[in-house]
DRENDO-1510 file (C-alpha; in Angstrom, 1 decimal, always signed):
<recs>
REC; n; res; u; v; w
REC; 1; MET; +0.2; -0.1; -0.2 .
REC; 2; LYS; +2.8; +2.1; +0.9 .
REC; 3; GLN; +4.3; +2.0; -2.7 .
REC; 4; LEU; +1.1; +2.2; -4.3 .
REC; 5; PHE; -0.3; +5.3; -2.4 .
REC; 6; LEU; +1.7; +8.3; -4.4 .
REC; 7; PRO; +1.2; +6.5; -8.0 .
REC; 8; LEU; -2.6; +6.0; -7.2 .
REC; 9; GLY; -3.0; +9.7; -5.4 .
REC; 10; LEU; -1.1; +11.3; -8.6 .
REC; 11; LEU; -3.4; +9.7; -10.9 .
REC; 12; SER; -6.4; +10.5; -9.0 .
REC; 13; ALA; -5.1; +14.1; -8.9 .
REC; 14; ILE; -5.4; +14.1; -12.7 .
REC; 15; VAL; -8.7; +12.8; -12.9 .
REC; 16; LEU; -9.9; +15.4; -10.2 .
REC; 17; ALA; -8.3; +18.4; -11.9 .
REC; 18; LEU; -10.2; +17.4; -15.2 .
REC; 19; LEU; -13.7; +16.9; -13.4 .
REC; 20; LEU; -13.3; +19.1; -10.3 .
REC; 21; PRO; -10.7; +21.9; -10.7 .
REC; 22; GLY; -12.4; +24.3; -8.3 .
REC; 23; GLY; -10.7; +23.0; -5.3 .
REC; 24; GLY; -7.1; +23.1; -6.9 .
REC; 25; ILE; -7.8; +26.6; -8.0 .
REC; 26; PHE; -8.6; +27.4; -4.8 .
REC; 27; ILE; -5.2; +26.1; -3.4 .
REC; 28; SER; -3.3; +27.9; -5.9 .
REC; 29; GLU; -5.0; +31.3; -5.4 .
REC; 30; ASN; -4.4; +31.3; -1.7 .
REC; 31; SER; -0.8; +30.5; -2.0 .
REC; 32; GLY; -1.4; +26.8; -1.0 .
REC; 33; THR; +1.2; +25.0; -3.4 .
REC; 34; ARG; +4.0; +26.9; -1.8 .
REC; 35; ILE; +2.7; +26.0; +1.7 .
REC; 36; LEU; +2.4; +22.3; +0.6 .
REC; 37; VAL; +6.0; +22.5; -0.9 .
REC; 38; PHE; +7.4; +23.9; +2.5 .
REC; 39; ILE; +5.4; +20.9; +4.2 .
REC; 40; ILE; +6.9; +18.4; +1.9 .
REC; 41; PHE; +10.9; +19.4; +2.6 .
REC; 42; LEU; +9.9; +19.8; +6.5 .
REC; 43; VAL; +8.8; +16.1; +6.5 .
REC; 44; SER; +11.4; +14.9; +4.3 .
REC; 45; GLY; +13.9; +16.5; +6.9 .
REC; 46; TYR; +12.4; +15.0; +9.6 .
REC; 47; GLN; +12.1; +11.6; +7.8 .
REC; 48; THR; +16.1; +11.8; +7.4 .
REC; 49; GLY; +18.1; +9.7; +10.0 .
REC; 50; SER; +22.0; +9.8; +10.9 .
REC; 51; LYS; +23.6; +6.8; +9.9 .
REC; 52; ALA; +27.5; +7.1; +9.9 .
REC; 53; LEU; +29.6; +6.1; +6.6 .
REC; 54; PRO; +33.2; +6.6; +6.6 .
REC; 55; LEU; +34.4; +9.9; +5.0 .
REC; 56; ASP; +37.1; +9.0; +2.6 .
REC; 57; ARG; +38.7; +9.5; -0.6 .
REC; 58; HIS; +36.3; +6.4; -2.0 .
REC; 59; LEU; +33.1; +8.1; -0.8 .
REC; 60; PHE; +34.3; +11.4; -2.3 .
REC; 61; HIS; +34.8; +9.8; -5.8 .
REC; 62; ILE; +31.3; +8.5; -5.5 .
REC; 63; VAL; +29.2; +11.3; -4.6 .
REC; 64; LEU; +31.2; +13.7; -7.0 .
REC; 65; THR; +30.7; +11.2; -9.9 .
REC; 66; ALA; +26.8; +10.9; -9.0 .
REC; 67; ALA; +26.8; +14.9; -8.7 .
REC; 68; VAL; +28.1; +15.4; -12.2 .
REC; 69; ILE; +26.0; +13.0; -13.8 .
REC; 70; SER; +22.7; +14.1; -12.1 .
REC; 71; LEU; +23.4; +17.8; -11.8 .
REC; 72; LEU; +25.4; +18.7; -14.8 .
REC; 73; LEU; +25.3; +15.9; -17.5 .
REC; 74; ALA; +21.7; +15.5; -17.1 .
REC; 75; PRO; +20.2; +18.8; -17.8 .
REC; 76; LEU; +22.5; +18.7; -20.9 .
REC; 77; LEU; +21.2; +15.4; -22.1 .
REC; 78; GLY; +17.5; +16.7; -21.8 .
REC; 79; TYR; +18.6; +19.8; -23.8 .
REC; 80; VAL; +19.9; +17.6; -26.4 .
REC; 81; ILE; +16.8; +15.3; -26.2 .
REC; 82; ILE; +14.3; +18.3; -27.1 .
REC; 83; ARG; +16.7; +19.2; -29.7 .
REC; 84; LEU; +16.5; +16.1; -31.4 .
REC; 85; ILE; +12.7; +15.3; -30.7 .
REC; 86; ASP; +11.8; +18.8; -31.5 .
REC; 87; PHE; +9.9; +19.7; -28.6 .
REC; 88; PRO; +7.7; +22.8; -28.6 .
REC; 89; VAL; +8.7; +25.2; -25.7 .
REC; 90; SER; +6.0; +24.6; -23.0 .
REC; 91; LEU; +6.9; +20.8; -22.9 .
REC; 92; ALA; +10.9; +21.5; -23.7 .
REC; 93; MET; +10.5; +23.4; -20.2 .
REC; 94; GLY; +9.3; +20.5; -18.1 .
REC; 95; LEU; +12.0; +18.1; -19.6 .
REC; 96; ILE; +14.7; +20.5; -18.9 .
REC; 97; ILE; +13.3; +21.3; -15.4 .
REC; 98; ILE; +12.8; +17.3; -14.4 .
REC; 99; SER; +16.3; +16.8; -15.8 .
REC; 100; ALA; +18.1; +19.7; -13.8 .
REC; 101; VAL; +16.7; +18.7; -10.2 .
REC; 102; PRO; +18.4; +16.1; -7.7 .
REC; 103; PRO; +17.5; +12.8; -6.9 .
REC; 104; THR; +14.4; +11.7; -5.5 .
REC; 105; ILE; +14.3; +12.1; -1.6 .
REC; 106; SER; +12.8; +8.6; -0.9 .
REC; 107; SER; +12.1; +6.2; -3.9 .
REC; 108; GLY; +15.7; +5.9; -5.0 .
REC; 109; ILE; +16.6; +4.8; -1.5 .
REC; 110; VAL; +13.8; +2.3; -1.4 .
REC; 111; ILE; +14.6; +0.9; -4.7 .
REC; 112; THR; +18.1; +0.4; -3.4 .
REC; 113; GLU; +17.0; -1.6; -0.7 .
REC; 114; VAL; +14.6; -3.5; -2.7 .
REC; 115; SER; +17.7; -4.5; -5.0 .
REC; 116; ARG; +19.8; -5.3; -1.8 .
REC; 117; GLY; +22.1; -2.4; -2.4 .
REC; 118; ASN; +23.8; -0.1; +0.1 .
REC; 119; ALA; +21.0; +1.9; +1.3 .
REC; 120; VAL; +23.1; +4.1; +3.6 .
REC; 121; LEU; +25.1; +4.9; +0.6 .
REC; 122; ALA; +22.1; +5.7; -1.2 .
REC; 123; LEU; +20.8; +8.2; +1.8 .
REC; 124; PHE; +24.1; +9.7; +1.8 .
REC; 125; ILE; +24.1; +10.5; -2.1 .
REC; 126; THR; +20.8; +11.6; -2.1 .
REC; 127; ILE; +20.9; +14.1; +0.7 .
REC; 128; SER; +24.3; +15.4; -0.7 .
REC; 129; LEU; +23.1; +15.9; -4.1 .
REC; 130; ASN; +19.9; +17.6; -3.1 .
REC; 131; LEU; +21.8; +20.2; -0.9 .
REC; 132; LEU; +24.5; +20.9; -3.9 .
REC; 133; GLY; +21.7; +20.8; -6.3 .
REC; 134; ILE; +19.6; +24.0; -4.6 .
REC; 135; PHE; +22.8; +25.8; -5.5 .
REC; 136; ILE; +23.8; +24.3; -8.9 .
REC; 137; MET; +20.4; +24.2; -10.4 .
REC; 138; PRO; +19.2; +27.5; -10.7 .
REC; 139; PHE; +22.2; +28.3; -13.2 .
REC; 140; THR; +22.0; +24.9; -15.2 .
REC; 141; LEU; +18.5; +25.9; -15.4 .
REC; 142; ASP; +19.0; +29.1; -16.6 .
REC; 143; LEU; +21.7; +28.0; -19.3 .
REC; 144; CYS; +19.3; +25.2; -20.8 .
REC; 145; LEU; +16.1; +27.2; -21.0 .
REC; 146; LYS; +17.7; +30.1; -22.6 .
REC; 147; ALA; +18.9; +27.5; -25.1 .
REC; 148; ALA; +15.9; +26.1; -25.6 .
REC; 149; GLY; +13.6; +29.0; -26.3 .
REC; 150; PRO; +12.3; +32.2; -25.3 .
REC; 151; VAL; +12.3; +31.1; -21.4 .
REC; 152; ASP; +14.4; +33.6; -19.2 .
REC; 153; ILE; +14.3; +33.0; -15.3 .
REC; 154; ASP; +16.0; +35.1; -12.5 .
REC; 155; GLN; +18.7; +32.6; -11.1 .
REC; 156; THR; +19.1; +34.9; -8.0 .
REC; 157; ALA; +15.4; +34.8; -7.2 .
REC; 158; LEU; +15.2; +31.1; -8.0 .
REC; 159; LEU; +18.2; +30.3; -5.7 .
REC; 160; VAL; +16.4; +32.3; -2.8 .
REC; 161; LYS; +13.4; +30.6; -3.1 .
REC; 162; MET; +15.0; +27.3; -3.4 .
REC; 163; ILE; +16.6; +28.2; +0.0 .
REC; 164; PHE; +13.5; +29.1; +1.8 .
REC; 165; PHE; +11.2; +26.5; +0.1 .
REC; 166; VAL; +13.4; +23.5; +0.2 .
REC; 167; LEU; +16.9; +23.9; +2.3 .
REC; 168; LEU; +15.2; +25.7; +5.0 .
REC; 169; PRO; +12.2; +23.4; +5.9 .
REC; 170; PHE; +14.6; +20.3; +5.4 .
REC; 171; ALA; +17.2; +21.9; +7.5 .
REC; 172; VAL; +14.5; +22.7; +10.4 .
REC; 173; GLY; +12.9; +19.2; +9.9 .
REC; 174; LYS; +16.1; +17.6; +10.5 .
REC; 175; LEU; +16.9; +19.6; +13.5 .
REC; 176; ILE; +13.5; +18.7; +15.2 .
REC; 177; ARG; +14.5; +15.2; +14.6 .
REC; 178; ASN; +18.0; +15.5; +16.0 .
REC; 179; THR; +16.6; +17.4; +19.3 .
REC; 180; SER; +13.8; +14.8; +19.7 .
REC; 181; GLY; +16.3; +12.1; +20.2 .
REC; 182; ARG; +14.3; +9.7; +18.2 .
REC; 183; SER; +16.2; +7.0; +16.1 .
REC; 184; ARG; +13.1; +5.6; +14.6 .
REC; 185; ILE; +9.7; +7.7; +13.6 .
REC; 186; SER; +6.5; +6.6; +12.5 .
REC; 187; PRO; +6.4; +5.4; +8.7 .
REC; 188; ASN; +3.0; +7.1; +8.2 .
REC; 189; TRP; +5.0; +10.5; +8.0 .
REC; 190; SER; +5.7; +9.0; +4.4 .
REC; 191; TYR; +1.7; +9.6; +3.8 .
REC; 192; VAL; +1.7; +13.0; +4.6 .
REC; 193; ASN; +4.6; +13.8; +2.4 .
REC; 194; SER; +2.9; +12.0; -0.6 .
REC; 195; ALA; -0.2; +13.7; +0.3 .
REC; 196; CYS; +1.2; +16.9; -0.1 .
REC; 197; VAL; +2.7; +16.3; -3.6 .
REC; 198; ILE; -0.6; +15.0; -4.6 .
REC; 199; LEU; -2.2; +17.9; -3.6 .
REC; 200; VAL; +0.4; +20.3; -5.4 .
REC; 201; VAL; -0.1; +18.1; -8.8 .
REC; 202; TYR; -4.0; +18.6; -8.5 .
REC; 203; SER; -3.7; +22.2; -8.0 .
REC; 204; SER; -1.0; +22.9; -10.5 .
REC; 205; LEU; -3.2; +20.9; -13.2 .
REC; 206; SER; -6.5; +22.7; -12.2 .
REC; 207; VAL; -4.9; +26.0; -12.9 .
REC; 208; SER; -3.7; +24.9; -16.2 .
REC; 209; LYS; -6.5; +22.4; -17.3 .
REC; 210; SER; -6.9; +23.8; -20.7 .
REC; 211; ALA; -3.1; +23.0; -21.4 .
REC; 212; PHE; -3.4; +19.5; -20.0 .
REC; 213; SER; -6.4; +18.5; -22.1 .
REC; 214; GLY; -5.2; +20.5; -25.2 .
REC; 215; LEU; -2.2; +18.0; -25.9 .
REC; 216; GLY; -2.7; +15.5; -28.5 .
REC; 217; LEU; -1.7; +11.9; -29.0 .
REC; 218; ASN; +1.3; +13.1; -30.8 .
REC; 219; GLU; +2.5; +15.6; -27.9 .
REC; 220; TYR; +2.1; +12.7; -25.4 .
REC; 221; GLY; +4.1; +10.0; -27.6 .
REC; 222; MET; +6.7; +13.0; -27.8 .
REC; 223; VAL; +6.8; +13.1; -24.1 .
REC; 224; LEU; +6.8; +9.7; -23.5 .
REC; 225; ALA; +9.8; +9.0; -25.7 .
REC; 226; GLY; +11.9; +12.1; -24.2 .
REC; 227; VAL; +11.5; +10.9; -20.5 .
REC; 228; SER; +12.0; +7.3; -21.6 .
REC; 229; ILE; +15.3; +8.1; -23.6 .
REC; 230; LEU; +16.3; +10.6; -20.8 .
REC; 231; HIS; +16.0; +8.1; -17.9 .
REC; 232; CYS; +17.3; +5.0; -19.7 .
REC; 233; LEU; +20.5; +7.1; -20.8 .
REC; 234; LEU; +21.0; +8.0; -17.2 .
REC; 235; LEU; +20.8; +4.3; -15.9 .
REC; 236; ILE; +23.6; +3.3; -18.7 .
REC; 237; ILE; +25.6; +6.1; -18.0 .
REC; 238; THR; +25.6; +5.4; -14.0 .
REC; 239; ALA; +25.9; +1.9; -14.7 .
REC; 240; GLN; +29.4; +2.4; -16.7 .
REC; 241; ALA; +30.6; +5.2; -14.2 .
REC; 242; GLY; +30.1; +2.6; -11.3 .
REC; 243; LYS; +32.2; +0.0; -13.2 .
REC; 244; MET; +34.8; +2.7; -14.1 .
REC; 245; LEU; +35.1; +3.6; -10.2 .
REC; 246; HIS; +35.4; -0.3; -9.5 .
REC; 247; LEU; +32.6; -0.2; -6.9 .
REC; 248; VAL; +31.4; -3.6; -5.2 .
REC; 249; SER; +27.8; -4.6; -6.1 .
REC; 250; ALA; +25.8; -3.0; -3.3 .
REC; 251; ASP; +27.5; +0.3; -3.7 .
REC; 252; HIS; +27.2; +0.1; -7.7 .
REC; 253; LYS; +23.3; -0.2; -6.8 .
REC; 254; ALA; +23.1; +2.9; -4.8 .
REC; 255; LEU; +24.8; +4.8; -7.5 .
REC; 256; VAL; +22.7; +3.8; -10.2 .
REC; 257; PHE; +19.3; +4.0; -8.6 .
REC; 258; VAL; +19.9; +7.3; -7.3 .
REC; 259; ALA; +21.7; +9.4; -9.7 .
REC; 260; SER; +19.6; +8.3; -12.4 .
REC; 261; GLN; +16.3; +9.3; -10.7 .
REC; 262; LYS; +14.8; +12.9; -10.5 .
REC; 263; THR; +12.7; +14.0; -7.7 .
REC; 264; LEU; +9.1; +15.4; -8.6 .
REC; 265; ALA; +9.1; +17.4; -5.0 .
REC; 266; ILE; +11.7; +19.8; -6.1 .
REC; 267; GLY; +10.5; +20.0; -9.6 .
REC; 268; LEU; +7.0; +21.1; -8.4 .
REC; 269; ALA; +8.8; +23.5; -6.3 .
REC; 270; VAL; +10.6; +25.3; -9.1 .
REC; 271; LEU; +7.4; +25.1; -11.3 .
REC; 272; THR; +5.3; +27.0; -8.6 .
REC; 273; ASN; +8.2; +29.7; -8.3 .
REC; 274; ILE; +8.5; +30.5; -12.2 .
REC; 275; ARG; +6.4; +33.2; -13.8 .
REC; 276; TYR; +5.2; +31.0; -16.8 .
REC; 277; ASP; +2.4; +28.7; -18.0 .
REC; 278; THR; +3.5; +25.3; -16.8 .
REC; 279; GLY; +0.5; +23.5; -17.4 .
REC; 280; SER; +2.1; +21.4; -20.1 .
REC; 281; ALA; +5.6; +21.4; -18.0 .
REC; 282; ILE; +4.0; +19.5; -15.3 .
REC; 283; ILE; +2.9; +16.8; -17.5 .
REC; 284; VAL; +6.3; +16.1; -18.8 .
REC; 285; CYS; +7.7; +15.9; -15.0 .
REC; 286; LEU; +4.8; +13.5; -13.9 .
REC; 287; MET; +5.4; +11.1; -17.0 .
REC; 288; PHE; +8.9; +11.2; -16.1 .
REC; 289; HIS; +8.0; +10.1; -12.5 .
REC; 290; PHE; +5.9; +7.4; -13.4 .
REC; 291; PHE; +8.4; +6.1; -15.7 .
REC; 292; GLN; +11.4; +6.1; -13.6 .
REC; 293; LEU; +9.0; +4.2; -11.0 .
REC; 294; PHE; +8.1; +1.5; -13.1 .
REC; 295; ILE; +11.1; +0.8; -14.8 .
REC; 296; ASP; +13.6; +0.9; -11.9 .
REC; 297; SER; +11.2; -1.0; -9.7 .
REC; 298; PHE; +11.2; -3.9; -12.5 .
REC; 299; LEU; +15.1; -3.6; -12.9 .
REC; 300; ALA; +15.4; -3.7; -8.8 .
REC; 301; ALA; +13.3; -7.1; -8.4 .
REC; 302; TYR; +15.1; -8.4; -11.4 .
REC; 303; VAL; +18.6; -7.8; -9.7 .
REC; 304; GLN; +17.2; -9.1; -6.5 .
REC; 305; ARG; +16.3; -12.2; -7.9 .
REC; 306; ARG; +19.5; -12.7; -9.5 .
</recs>
């Protein structure tokens, strides 16, 4: 049930946005989306425990490799893909945004555990790349979006918003967890986090209902091709990078399943803080999210059986 809650909730949000958009519009008009994004990262920080890893050169090489692939190479791949497939600007914005954001907060770690990989290393890579991504992402986004079309963002303003809506609540949540002295917390907190993501998607799609329903089969096929190529390329690149680093199997799995994934939550945070019609862009982010969950869950189960 825990694994299905978010995917089923996102599908329900899409249906509700099409049939009953009023609630989503109300959330958006009353700053609800920004409040929900703040809660998402507050809960994420509270959920993040502290498990020790040896801080050595080997760990530095793994994190550096993951950062280069996830935060620098991925947005360049996204840009190349939109040029090859000739994405319209609205869809191109979505693919570039989802390619530039850091790894998922939770699913990469969960999938690493399923594959019997090093979950502690997966957690460390996830936290490191999310912290680095807040400062790197505004600049890679600006470069790629300017190259993709007439989309210009204020790098400084976006950086400030990412610090306030992502880094600050995450740090506060982590501080609450540390001061509480709890080594374990209720798994039900993940439902709170997922519910907030679902409501943000519902609100965003409700406001942009016309763009959502206006895409044709060709556009949806274009988006599916783009997100599948991007994620499969990231899987291949991270797998080859792990071989070049001569990682043991458990560490190799952590690198592959974390550095190839992208977080929907920060993608939504970016979309809610830029001044453009993001209806079509959020569809790209959603399709990437569903594709990576499906493919990586299948791969993790296959690796576990082997």
